[in-house]
All heavy atoms as an XYZ file, in Angstrom:
900
protein
N      31.672     31.443    326.450
C      30.985     30.212    326.744
C      31.751     29.529    327.861
O      32.945     29.370    327.798
C      30.966     29.345    325.481
C      30.500     27.963    325.722
S      30.373     26.848    324.270
C      30.940     27.715    322.890
N      31.076     29.126    328.867
C      31.677     28.394    329.975
C      31.738     26.917    329.623
O      30.890     26.400    328.926
C      30.856     28.565    331.260
C      30.760     29.999    331.731
C      32.075     30.489    332.216
C      31.928     31.901    332.751
N      33.150     32.593    332.869
N      32.757     26.282    330.126
C      32.897     24.845    329.900
C      31.760     24.108    330.587
O      31.436     24.382    331.725
C      34.243     24.389    330.473
O      34.327     23.003    330.446
N      31.146     23.186    329.857
C      30.076     22.369    330.425
C      30.393     20.928    330.115
O      30.421     20.544    328.967
C      28.728     22.724    329.807
C      28.321     24.146    330.048
C      27.058     24.445    329.304
N      27.271     24.183    327.889
C      26.343     24.229    326.972
N      25.126     24.505    327.295
N      26.616     23.980    325.709
N      30.638     20.154    331.138
C      30.974     18.748    330.922
C      29.854     18.001    330.228
O      30.080     16.976    329.635
C      31.302     18.067    332.243
C      32.667     18.424    332.752
C      32.969     17.614    333.952
N      32.800     16.208    333.633
C      33.666     15.259    333.880
N      34.787     15.555    334.468
N      33.439     14.014    333.571
N      28.630     18.500    330.297
C      27.516     17.794    329.688
C      27.460     18.000    328.173
O      26.690     17.336    327.501
C      26.198     18.231    330.329
O      25.994     19.607    330.093
N      28.258     18.914    327.643
C      28.231     19.181    326.212
C      29.651     19.172    325.642
O      30.527     19.870    326.136
C      27.593     20.545    325.944
O      27.718     20.869    324.576
N      29.854     18.420    324.568
C      31.171     18.426    323.931
C      31.383     19.635    323.011
O      32.476     19.824    322.486
C      31.166     17.123    323.126
C      29.731     16.914    322.788
C      28.962     17.435    323.979
N      30.362     20.456    322.836
C      30.417     21.543    321.860
C      31.636     22.455    321.997
O      32.312     22.717    321.008
C      29.136     22.371    321.899
C      27.902     21.579    321.514
O      27.958     20.327    321.448
O      26.851     22.206    321.307
N      31.956     22.969    323.194
C      33.108     23.876    323.265
C      34.430     23.186    322.944
O      35.331     23.801    322.372
C      33.088     24.404    324.700
C      32.223     23.479    325.457
C      31.280     22.864    324.477
N      34.535     21.929    323.277
C      35.759     21.188    322.976
C      35.906     20.982    321.465
O      36.997     21.121    320.918
C      35.767     19.835    323.688
C      35.532     19.946    325.173
C      34.360     19.490    325.749
C      36.488     20.519    326.006
C      34.138     19.593    327.107
C      36.280     20.627    327.373
C      35.098     20.162    327.920
O      34.879     20.267    329.263
N      34.814     20.635    320.812
C      34.831     20.453    319.359
C      35.159     21.780    318.687
O      35.997     21.842    317.777
C      33.487     19.870    318.856
C      33.413     19.891    317.340
C      33.291     18.452    319.391
N      34.548     22.858    319.138
C      34.831     24.175    318.580
C      36.315     24.510    318.738
O      36.938     25.059    317.832
C      33.950     25.223    319.267
C      33.853     26.581    318.597
C      33.275     26.465    317.203
C      33.005     27.512    319.444
N      36.898     24.152    319.858
C      38.309     24.434    320.095
C      39.210     23.723    319.086
O      40.233     24.272    318.673
C      38.694     24.035    321.518
C      40.102     24.474    321.868
O      40.348     25.701    321.910
O      40.958     23.591    322.077
N      38.841     22.524    318.674
C      39.669     21.794    317.700
C      39.671     22.471    316.335
O      40.556     22.207    315.525
C      39.211     20.325    317.522
O      37.919     20.302    316.932
C      39.246     19.566    318.832
N      38.709     23.341    316.100
C      38.594     24.025    314.812
C      39.136     25.449    314.846
O      39.076     26.158    313.843
C      37.126     24.045    314.370
C      36.488     22.669    314.213
C      34.992     22.813    313.963
C      37.162     21.879    313.108
N      39.677     25.865    315.963
C      40.104     27.252    316.141
C      41.231     27.664    315.197
O      41.344     28.840    314.848
C      40.518     27.493    317.584
N      42.058     26.695    314.756
C      43.216     27.046    313.935
C      43.177     26.531    312.512
O      44.015     26.912    311.702
C      44.494     26.524    314.599
C      44.750     27.186    315.935
O      44.465     28.390    316.073
O      45.216     26.492    316.853
N      42.246     25.641    312.204
C      42.280     25.015    310.890
C      40.942     24.349    310.580
O      40.133     24.115    311.467
C      43.385     23.954    310.860
C      43.925     23.692    309.469
O      43.429     24.294    308.493
O      44.847     22.874    309.351
N      40.736     24.043    309.326
C      39.592     23.255    308.883
C      39.981     21.789    309.064
O      41.076     21.386    308.698
C      39.255     23.566    307.407
C      38.160     22.665    306.891
C      38.871     25.032    307.254
N      39.093     20.995    309.661
C      39.413     19.605    309.999
C      38.288     18.675    309.569
O      37.136     19.084    309.482
C      39.592     19.456    311.514
C      40.651     20.343    312.131
C      42.071     19.944    311.794
O      42.292     18.843    311.245
O      42.981     20.742    312.078
N      38.638     17.408    309.368
C      37.615     16.403    309.114
C      37.263     15.704    310.429
O      37.894     15.939    311.458
C      38.047     15.414    308.024
C      39.225     14.554    308.427
O      39.592     14.437    309.596
N      39.833     13.927    307.447
N      36.263     14.865    310.387
C      35.743     14.207    311.584
C      36.821     13.397    312.299
O      36.963     13.464    313.527
C      34.554     13.327    311.217
C      33.882     12.559    312.337
C      33.329     13.500    313.402
C      32.777     11.686    311.778
N      37.598     12.628    311.548
C      38.632     11.791    312.167
C      39.700     12.633    312.850
O      40.174     12.285    313.926
C      39.252     10.849    311.131
C      38.274      9.816    310.603
C      37.575      9.004    311.691
O      38.238      8.581    312.657
O      36.360      8.800    311.572
N      40.084     13.750    312.253
C      41.071     14.639    312.867
C      40.533     15.252    314.156
O      41.260     15.383    315.142
C      41.476     15.754    311.904
O      42.145     15.230    310.795
N      39.280     15.635    314.135
C      38.658     16.211    315.333
C      38.669     15.183    316.463
O      39.066     15.491    317.592
C      37.223     16.688    315.029
C      37.252     17.857    314.044
C      36.494     17.069    316.319
C      35.899     18.210    313.448
N      38.255     13.971    316.157
C      38.261     12.900    317.167
C      39.665     12.638    317.700
O      39.866     12.499    318.915
C      37.695     11.612    316.580
C      36.209     11.414    316.701
C      35.735     10.297    315.784
C      35.807     11.149    318.132
N      40.630     12.582    316.806
C      42.011     12.316    317.205
C      42.527     13.424    318.141
O      43.147     13.144    319.160
C      42.896     12.189    315.967
C      44.264     11.665    316.220
C      45.065     11.341    314.971
N      44.834     12.171    313.787
C      44.054     11.824    312.754
N      43.416     10.673    312.740
N      43.915     12.630    311.728
N      42.245     14.675    317.813
C      42.685     15.785    318.657
C      41.992     15.763    320.016
O      42.641     15.937    321.053
C      42.437     17.121    317.967
C      43.470     17.437    316.922
S      43.281     19.102    316.268
C      42.042     18.831    315.015
N      40.689     15.585    320.009
C      39.942     15.577    321.271
C      40.439     14.495    322.211
O      40.543     14.713    323.423
C      38.450     15.364    321.004
C      37.700     16.521    320.374
C      36.317     16.068    319.937
C      37.618     17.705    321.319
N      40.745     13.328    321.683
C      41.128     12.177    322.504
C      42.637     12.070    322.735
O      43.101     11.124    323.368
C      40.599     10.887    321.877
C      39.097     10.798    322.018
O      38.527     11.161    323.046
N      38.437     10.333    320.981
N      43.379     13.054    322.279
C      44.825     13.044    322.433
C      45.226     13.272    323.894
O      44.581     14.026    324.628
C      45.435     14.151    321.563
O      46.802     14.282    321.817
N      46.322     12.632    324.298
C      46.887     12.868    325.628
C      47.828     14.067    325.632
O      48.421     14.378    326.662
C      47.656     11.629    326.107
C      46.726     10.532    326.587
O      45.602     10.849    326.995
O      47.135      9.357    326.546
N      47.950     14.751    324.512
C      48.806     15.930    324.428
C      48.033     17.161    324.896
O      46.848     17.074    325.247
C      49.291     16.156    322.978
O      48.170     16.549    322.176
C      49.933     14.901    322.409
N      48.675     18.313    324.804
C      48.008     19.557    325.207
C      46.846     19.928    324.287
O      46.001     20.745    324.642
C      49.010     20.707    325.269
C      49.635     21.034    323.934
C      50.742     22.069    324.032
O      51.445     22.118    325.040
O      50.880     22.832    323.069
N      46.770     19.316    323.116
C      45.639     19.555    322.210
C      44.379     18.826    322.648
O      43.282     19.193    322.237
C      45.994     19.101    320.786
C      47.116     19.828    320.079
C      47.388     19.184    318.729
C      46.797     21.303    319.919
N      44.534     17.790    323.429
C      43.405     16.944    323.790
C      42.586     17.476    324.954
O      43.059     18.245    325.777
N      41.341     17.013    325.008
C      40.405     17.405    326.070
C      39.838     16.200    326.794
O      38.921     16.331    327.595
C      39.263     18.235    325.480
C      39.698     19.583    325.064
C      39.874     20.034    323.787
C      40.025     20.676    325.924
N      40.289     21.339    323.802
C      40.389     21.767    325.106
C      40.054     20.845    327.311
C      40.776     23.004    325.606
C      40.438     22.074    327.816
C      40.789     23.132    326.970
N      40.358     15.022    326.546
C      39.793     13.795    327.103
C      39.846     13.793    328.635
O      38.919     13.323    329.283
C      40.462     12.544    326.484
C      41.888     12.376    326.944
C      39.645     11.309    326.748
N      40.901     14.330    329.222
C      40.994     14.355    330.701
C      39.895     15.224    331.308
O      39.263     14.845    332.282
C      42.363     14.855    331.138
C      43.441     13.832    330.913
C      44.778     14.277    331.489
N      45.823     13.627    330.736
C      46.852     14.224    330.190
N      47.025     15.520    330.335
N      47.736     13.542    329.505
N      39.693     16.392    330.735
C      38.654     17.277    331.277
C      37.259     16.718    331.003
O      36.373     16.825    331.846
C      38.770     18.675    330.682
C      37.773     19.623    331.321
C      38.019     21.066    330.967
O      39.164     21.471    330.793
O      37.025     21.784    330.875
N      37.055     16.123    329.846
C      35.761     15.546    329.484
C      35.444     14.349    330.373
O      34.294     14.081    330.685
C      35.796     15.181    328.008
C      34.563     14.572    327.425
C      34.461     13.343    326.876
C      33.255     15.145    327.307
N      33.184     13.121    326.417
C      32.429     14.215    326.670
C      32.708     16.370    327.680
C      31.087     14.450    326.398
C      31.365     16.614    327.406
C      30.570     15.668    326.778
N      36.489     13.606    330.767
C      36.296     12.497    331.695
C      36.162     11.133    331.050
O      36.040     10.123    331.736
N      36.170     11.099    329.733
C      36.097      9.845    328.985
C      36.473     10.144    327.546
O      36.595     11.292    327.154
C      34.700      9.228    329.048
C      33.602     10.078    328.415
C      32.275      9.347    328.355
N      31.190     10.174    327.899
C      30.896     10.425    326.631
N      31.647      9.941    325.665
N      29.862     11.181    326.304
N      36.638      9.090    326.756
C      36.922      9.265    325.336
C      35.715      9.906    324.645
O      34.568      9.558    324.934
C      37.206      7.901    324.685
C      38.494      7.252    325.131
C      39.710      7.871    324.469
O      39.775      7.954    323.255
N      40.654      8.310    325.274
N      35.979     10.838    323.756
C      34.922     11.386    322.913
C      34.581     10.334    321.867
O      35.466      9.695    321.304
C      35.407     12.653    322.193
C      35.574     13.839    323.083
C      36.742     14.025    323.802
C      34.568     14.781    323.200
C      36.920     15.124    324.617
C      34.723     15.891    324.016
C      35.907     16.066    324.725
N      33.309     10.151    321.616
C      32.876      9.182    320.607
C      32.533      9.907    319.308
O      32.327     11.128    319.292
C      31.629      8.410    321.071
O      30.525      9.328    321.169
C      31.867      7.706    322.408
N      32.446      9.132    318.272
C      32.023      9.674    316.970
C      30.641     10.323    317.100
O      30.394     11.399    316.553
C      32.017      8.531    315.961
C      31.780      8.925    314.547
C      31.876      7.667    313.646
N      31.748      8.017    312.270
C      32.751      8.331    311.469
N      33.974      8.312    311.929
N      32.531      8.652    310.210
N      29.756      9.689    317.852
C      28.401     10.233    318.047
C      28.443     11.558    318.800
O      27.677     12.479    318.482
C      27.519      9.227    318.795
C      27.203      7.976    318.002
C      28.373      6.980    317.907
O      29.264      6.984    318.797
O      28.418      6.220    316.932
N      29.321     11.668    319.830
C      29.483     12.938    320.552
C      29.837     14.055    319.580
O      29.269     15.151    319.629
C      30.618     12.865    321.587
C      30.369     11.947    322.757
O      29.191     11.750    323.146
O      31.367     11.424    323.315
N      30.797     13.775    318.721
C      31.315     14.799    317.814
C      30.304     15.135    316.724
O      30.095     16.314    316.412
C      32.674     14.357    317.219
C      33.162     15.365    316.191
C      33.703     14.197    318.337
N      29.637     14.150    316.159
C      28.626     14.428    315.129
C      27.477     15.249    315.714
O      27.018     16.218    315.088
C      28.123     13.119    314.489
C      29.222     12.521    313.613
C      26.838     13.352    313.685
C      28.923     11.137    313.065
N      27.032     14.921    316.903
C      25.963     15.709    317.546
C      26.420     17.141    317.788
O      25.672     18.089    317.536
C      25.550     15.069    318.869
O      24.945     13.829    318.651
N      27.640     17.299    318.281
C      28.176     18.642    318.546
C      28.302     19.427    317.242
O      27.902     20.602    317.175
C      29.523     18.544    319.249
N      28.862     18.801    316.214
C      28.994     19.493    314.931
C      27.638     19.911    314.385
O      27.495     21.025    313.866
C      29.724     18.603    313.926
C      31.226     18.439    314.136
C      31.772     17.332    313.249
C      31.967     19.749    313.900
N      26.642     19.063    314.509
C      25.294     19.404    314.032
C      24.764     20.641    314.748
O      24.231     21.558    314.101
C      24.339     18.232    314.243
O      24.729     17.127    313.477
N      24.910     20.685    316.062
C      24.451     21.864    316.823
C      25.251     23.104    316.443
O      24.692     24.193    316.247
C      24.573     21.609    318.328
C      23.537     20.671    318.889
C      23.606     20.610    320.410
N      24.859     20.035    320.889
C      25.086     18.727    321.053
N      24.127     17.858    320.766
N      26.245     18.286    321.499
N      26.572     22.956    316.344
C      27.435     24.097    316.032
C      27.163     24.638    314.625
O      27.187     25.856    314.417
C      28.904     23.700    316.193
C      29.343     23.438    317.636
C      30.686     22.712    317.670
C      29.411     24.738    318.432
N      26.886     23.767    313.680
C      26.544     24.215    312.328
C      25.201     24.937    312.351
O      25.060     26.026    311.787
C      26.531     23.028    311.332
C      25.893     23.432    310.004
C      27.941     22.495    311.116
N      24.213     24.357    313.012
C      22.879     24.993    313.073
C      22.932     26.350    313.761
O      22.164     27.250    313.430
C      21.881     24.082    313.771
C      21.382     22.959    312.877
C      20.174     22.264    313.475
N      20.469     21.653    314.744
C      20.783     20.378    314.946
N      20.827     19.553    313.924
N      21.027     19.921    316.144
N      23.856     26.515    314.727
C      24.001     27.790    315.437
C      24.920     28.764    314.704
O      25.215     29.846    315.217
C      24.551     27.550    316.850
C      23.548     26.871    317.756
O      22.340     26.853    317.435
O      23.974     26.347    318.806
N      25.403     28.378    313.525
C      26.300     29.190    312.709
C      27.634     29.463    313.407
O      28.219     30.527    313.264
C      25.628     30.506    312.284
C      26.366     31.198    311.151
O      27.036     30.503    310.360
O      26.289     32.449    311.072
N      28.123     28.483    314.156
C      29.440     28.578    314.787
C      30.479     27.809    313.981
O      31.673     28.010    314.157
C      29.407     28.046    316.219
C      28.507     28.840    317.105
N      27.983     28.328    318.260
C      28.011     30.103    317.011
C      27.221     29.223    318.840
N      27.215     30.309    318.096
N      29.998     26.911    313.118
C      30.859     26.071    312.290
C      30.277     26.022    310.886
O      29.060     25.998    310.722
C      30.955     24.635    312.894
C      31.578     23.648    311.921
C      31.735     24.655    314.206
N      31.168     26.040    309.890
C      30.729     25.865    308.499
C      31.192     24.499    308.005
O      32.062     23.873    308.589
C      31.235     26.990    307.585
C      32.735     27.060    307.436
C      33.401     26.276    306.497
C      33.486     27.929    308.228
C      34.778     26.343    306.355
C      34.860     28.007    308.086
C      35.509     27.212    307.148
N      30.579     24.056    306.909
C      30.862     22.742    306.340
C      31.434     22.905    304.936
O      30.930     23.702    304.138
C      29.574     21.888    306.255
C      29.850     20.534    305.621
C      28.947     21.725    307.631
N      32.482     22.153    304.670
C      33.026     22.032    303.319
C      32.774     20.585    302.909
O      33.209     19.658    303.588
C      34.538     22.352    303.273
C      35.085     22.132    301.878
C      34.795     23.778    303.752
N      32.022     20.409    301.835
C      31.647     19.055    301.408
C      31.591     18.999    299.893
O      31.570     20.023    299.214
C      30.294     18.669    302.004
N      31.530     17.795    299.402
C      31.436     17.580    297.966
C      30.034     17.994    297.512
O      29.040     17.565    298.050
C      31.680     16.102    297.656
C      31.999     15.858    296.213
C      32.665     14.531    295.972
N      33.889     14.296    296.711
C      35.087     14.822    296.428
N      35.198     15.654    295.428
N      36.153     14.528    297.140
N      30.011     18.866    296.521
C      28.746     19.332    295.966
C      28.833     19.172    294.450
O      29.440     20.001    293.777
C      28.490     20.788    296.358
C      27.110     21.270    295.968
O      26.246     20.439    295.630
O      26.890     22.501    295.998
N      28.316     18.068    293.955
C      28.365     17.798    292.528
C      29.755     17.443    292.023
O      30.064     17.648    290.875
N      30.615     16.961    292.860
C      31.937     16.544    292.427
C      33.057     17.397    292.976
O      34.179     16.950    293.080
N      32.795     18.652    293.292
C      33.814     19.540    293.846
C      33.571     19.760    295.324
O      32.434     19.788    295.778
C      33.746     20.913    293.169
C      34.251     20.948    291.767
C      34.253     22.371    291.230
O      34.455     23.318    292.014
O      34.024     22.519    290.029
N      34.679     19.953    296.053
C      34.562     20.325    297.465
C      34.296     21.827    297.525
O      35.020     22.610    296.906
C      35.845     19.990    298.227
C      36.130     18.505    298.335
S      34.918     17.601    299.314
C      35.447     17.961    300.962
N      33.244     22.226    298.241
C      32.902     23.642    298.387
C      32.319     23.897    299.765
O      31.724     23.006    300.366
C      31.871     24.127    297.389
C      31.696     23.416    296.142
C      30.710     24.115    295.211
O      29.716     24.684    295.626
N      30.986     24.032    293.940
N      32.473     25.143    300.192
C      31.847     25.534    301.446
C      30.349     25.623    301.213
O      29.893     26.244    300.257
C      32.390     26.877    301.935
C      31.836     27.267    303.289
C      32.523     28.488    303.861
O      33.694     28.713    303.624
N      31.789     29.269    304.631
N      29.589     24.968    302.082
C      28.135     24.964    301.949
C      27.548     26.256    302.495
O      28.210     27.014    303.199
C      27.550     23.764    302.691
C      28.055     22.385    302.268
C      27.335     21.296    303.053
C      27.874     22.174    300.771
N      26.296     26.482    302.206
C      25.580     27.641    302.734
C      25.611     27.613    304.258
O      25.674     26.537    304.865
C      24.122     27.617    302.283
O      24.047     27.618    300.890
N      25.542     28.796    304.886
C      25.511     28.828    306.347
C      24.412     27.921    306.902
O      23.315     27.847    306.340
C      25.221     30.293    306.676
C      25.742     31.044    305.484
C      25.486     30.130    304.310
N      24.732     27.228    307.958
C      23.824     26.338    308.688
C      23.433     25.081    307.928
O      22.548     24.349    308.352
C      22.585     27.092    309.158
C      22.943     28.241    310.071
C      21.740     29.070    310.429
N      22.193     30.310    311.005
C      21.786     30.808    312.139
N      20.889     30.185    312.842
N      22.255     31.938    312.592
N      24.087     24.822    306.791
C      23.787     23.623    306.002
C      24.626     22.456    306.510
O      25.844     22.559    306.629
C      24.079     23.872    304.530
N      23.955     21.359    306.810
C      24.629     20.144    307.272
C      25.174     19.373    306.074
O      24.706     19.554    304.953
C      23.642     19.285    308.066
C      23.104     19.919    309.345
C      22.014     19.044    309.938
C      24.222     20.148    310.353
N      26.145     18.503    306.304
C      26.687     17.719    305.186
C      25.573     16.943    304.478
O      24.736     16.320    305.128
C      27.659     16.752    305.864
C      28.026     17.403    307.144
C      26.807     18.174    307.567
N      25.554     16.979    303.149
C      24.492     16.296    302.411
C      24.631     14.777    302.433
O      23.657     14.069    302.278
C      24.645     16.831    300.986
C      26.065     17.270    300.902
C      26.462     17.700    302.279
N      25.827     14.296    302.612
C      26.079     12.858    302.627
C      26.540     12.465    304.022
O      25.823     12.657    304.977
C      27.142     12.505    301.576
C      26.807     12.945    300.169
C      25.901     11.988    299.443
O      25.966     10.781    299.730
O      25.129     12.446    298.584
N      27.750     12.015    304.106
C      28.322     11.542    305.361
C      29.164     12.622    306.031
O      29.872     13.367    305.351
C      29.206     10.325    305.060
O      30.062     10.047    306.130
N      29.094     12.682    307.352
C      29.962     13.590    308.093
C      31.426     13.195    307.897
O      32.303     14.033    307.979
C      29.611     13.564    309.579
C      28.474     14.478    309.954
C      27.178     14.226    309.526
C      28.685     15.596    310.733
C      26.129     15.050    309.860
C      27.651     16.442    311.085
C      26.379     16.162    310.642
O      25.340     17.008    310.968
N      31.661     11.918    307.627
C      33.018     11.433    307.418
C      33.651     11.929    306.134
O      34.868     11.877    305.983
N      32.856     12.432    305.209
C      33.368     12.935    303.936
C      33.458     14.456    303.902
O      33.786     15.027    302.862
C      32.464     12.474    302.785
C      32.487     10.972    302.614
O      33.507     10.349    302.971
O      31.473     10.425    302.141
N      33.150     15.127    304.997
C      33.115     16.588    305.034
C      34.258     17.134    305.886
O      34.895     16.407    306.654
C      31.776     17.056    305.611
N      34.494     18.416    305.735
C      35.451     19.154    306.563
C      34.681     20.259    307.268
O      33.647     20.723    306.772
C      36.571     19.744    305.703
C      37.526     18.689    305.216
C      37.212     17.903    304.111
C      38.724     18.466    305.873
C      38.073     16.924    303.666
C      39.599     17.477    305.438
C      39.264     16.715    304.332
O      40.114     15.735    303.904
N      35.205     20.681    308.400
C      34.503     21.647    309.237
C      35.459     22.757    309.652
O      36.630     22.502    309.933
C      33.943     20.952    310.484
C      33.043     19.800    310.136
C      33.552     18.527    309.946
C      31.687     20.004    309.936
C      32.745     17.461    309.593
C      30.863     18.945    309.573
C      31.392     17.681    309.399
N      34.945     23.978    309.678
C      35.748     25.123    310.084
C      34.929     26.052    310.958
O      33.696     25.980    310.989
N      35.599     26.928    311.667
C      34.938     27.839    312.588
C      34.524     29.118    311.850
O      35.283     29.639    311.038
C      35.860     28.121    313.805
C      35.124     28.814    314.931
C      37.095     28.888    313.389
C      35.910     28.865    316.236
N      33.335     29.585    312.100
C      32.841     30.826    311.497
C      33.294     32.010    312.357
O      33.796     31.841    313.479
C      31.304     30.838    311.422
O      30.781     30.833    312.760
C      30.767     29.658    310.623
N      33.081     33.221    311.855
C      33.400     34.413    312.648
C      32.599     34.418    313.947
O      33.112     34.766    315.011
C      33.113     35.688    311.850
C      34.108     35.896    310.720
O      35.217     35.310    310.765
O      33.782     36.642    309.775
N      31.355     34.027    313.847
C      30.502     33.952    315.044
C      31.054     32.909    316.028
O      31.081     33.128    317.234
C      29.082     33.590    314.619
C      28.093     33.621    315.714
C      26.715     33.368    315.159
N      25.783     33.399    316.250
C      24.499     33.508    316.120
N      23.965     33.607    314.932
N      23.723     33.505    317.161
N      31.500     31.774    315.502
C      32.105     30.746    316.332
C      33.379     31.230    317.001
O      33.673     30.879    318.142
N      34.160     32.062    316.300
C      35.388     32.624    316.892
C      35.065     33.487    318.101
O      35.791     33.469    319.091
C      36.160     33.431    315.870
C      36.842     32.574    314.868
C      37.949     33.287    314.129
N      38.403     32.424    313.059
C      39.119     31.336    313.212
N      39.502     30.976    314.400
N      39.471     30.601    312.181
N      33.996     34.248    318.009
C      33.587     35.078    319.158
C      33.205     34.204    320.351
O      33.583     34.488    321.490
C      32.416     35.985    318.777
C      32.719     37.091    317.776
C      31.435     37.788    317.355
C      33.719     38.084    318.365
N      32.470     33.145    320.098
C      32.070     32.217    321.159
C      33.309     31.546    321.747
O      33.465     31.455    322.969
C      31.084     31.153    320.606
C      29.804     31.809    320.101
C      30.797     30.078    321.636
C      29.032     32.589    321.135
N      34.195     31.097    320.888
C      35.414     30.426    321.347
C      36.281     31.362    322.187
O      36.860     30.944    323.198
C      36.206     29.891    320.148
C      37.434     29.160    320.532
N      38.679     29.731    320.465
C      37.602     27.897    321.002
C      39.573     28.849    320.865
N      38.948     27.735    321.201
N      36.364     32.635    321.795
C      37.179     33.597    322.534
C      36.666     33.805    323.958
O      37.443     34.120    324.862
C      37.215     34.927    321.787
N      35.369     33.618    324.184
C      34.773     33.787    325.514
C      34.802     32.524    326.358
O      34.424     32.545    327.526
C      33.314     34.254    325.398
C      33.208     35.698    324.992
O      34.207     36.443    325.124
O      32.137     36.101    324.509
N      35.222     31.414    325.765
C      35.230     30.140    326.473
C      36.346     30.086    327.492
O      37.481     30.431    327.198
C      35.371     28.994    325.469
C      35.359     27.635    326.087
C      34.523     27.173    327.052
C      36.209     26.548    325.757
N      34.801     25.851    327.352
C      35.837     25.438    326.559
C      37.250     26.386    324.856
C      36.466     24.207    326.490
C      37.875     25.144    324.773
C      37.473     24.082    325.598
N      36.021     29.690    328.675
C      37.005     29.516    329.738
C      36.971     28.067    330.201
O      36.151     27.695    331.044
C      36.675     30.442    330.911
C      36.770     31.900    330.562
C      36.371     32.797    331.709
O      36.580     32.397    332.877
O      35.850     33.873    331.432
N      37.858     27.241    329.640
C      37.882     25.837    330.047
C      38.166     25.701    331.536
O      38.859     26.509    332.121
C      39.029     25.231    329.234
C      39.398     26.244    328.230
C      38.871     27.568    328.673
N      37.589     24.665    332.117
C      37.766     24.414    333.541
C      39.229     24.361    333.910
O      39.655     24.909    334.930
C      37.078     23.110    333.930
C      36.942     22.922    335.434
C      36.345     21.599    335.787
C      34.926     21.461    335.278
N      34.298     20.195    335.669
N      40.062     23.712    333.091
C      41.479     23.596    333.393
C      42.175     24.944    333.406
O      43.148     25.148    334.102
C      42.168     22.645    332.418
O      42.037     23.140    331.102
N      41.674     25.915    332.643
C      42.268     27.250    332.621
C      41.807     28.096    333.799
O      42.416     29.081    334.148
C      41.900     27.967    331.319
N      40.710     27.698    334.463
C      40.190     28.449    335.593
C      40.893     28.067    336.886
O      40.797     28.785    337.858
C      38.688     28.178    335.760
C      37.874     28.645    334.587
C      36.444     28.181    334.681
O      36.040     27.495    335.628
N      35.641     28.517    333.701
N      41.577     26.951    336.909
C      42.205     26.461    338.130
C      43.354     27.332    338.559
O      44.034     27.932    337.839
C      42.729     25.029    337.927
O      41.698     24.212    337.464
């Protein structure tokens, strides 16, 4: 996947490459001034809406899975299932399919 400034999807996917994360952690990583962050390449702060939209697309495309409370216990939801309640109460991880997409991603900063 080539980097596209018009879509936060590859950046969000990158934050999930090593671990399962919640929405706040994803936002914190994306907006970090450290090497983990993508705010400089994106050109502005990532918003909660940017990340929720990206996660929704990535889940529907089976690039990301959701871990959410299901009847009291946290469990991985069925493939392509969006969080039943709030995105703020769920965790997100990269699927095998998402790993393949992430492996093909060439961020603009890496192409320089």
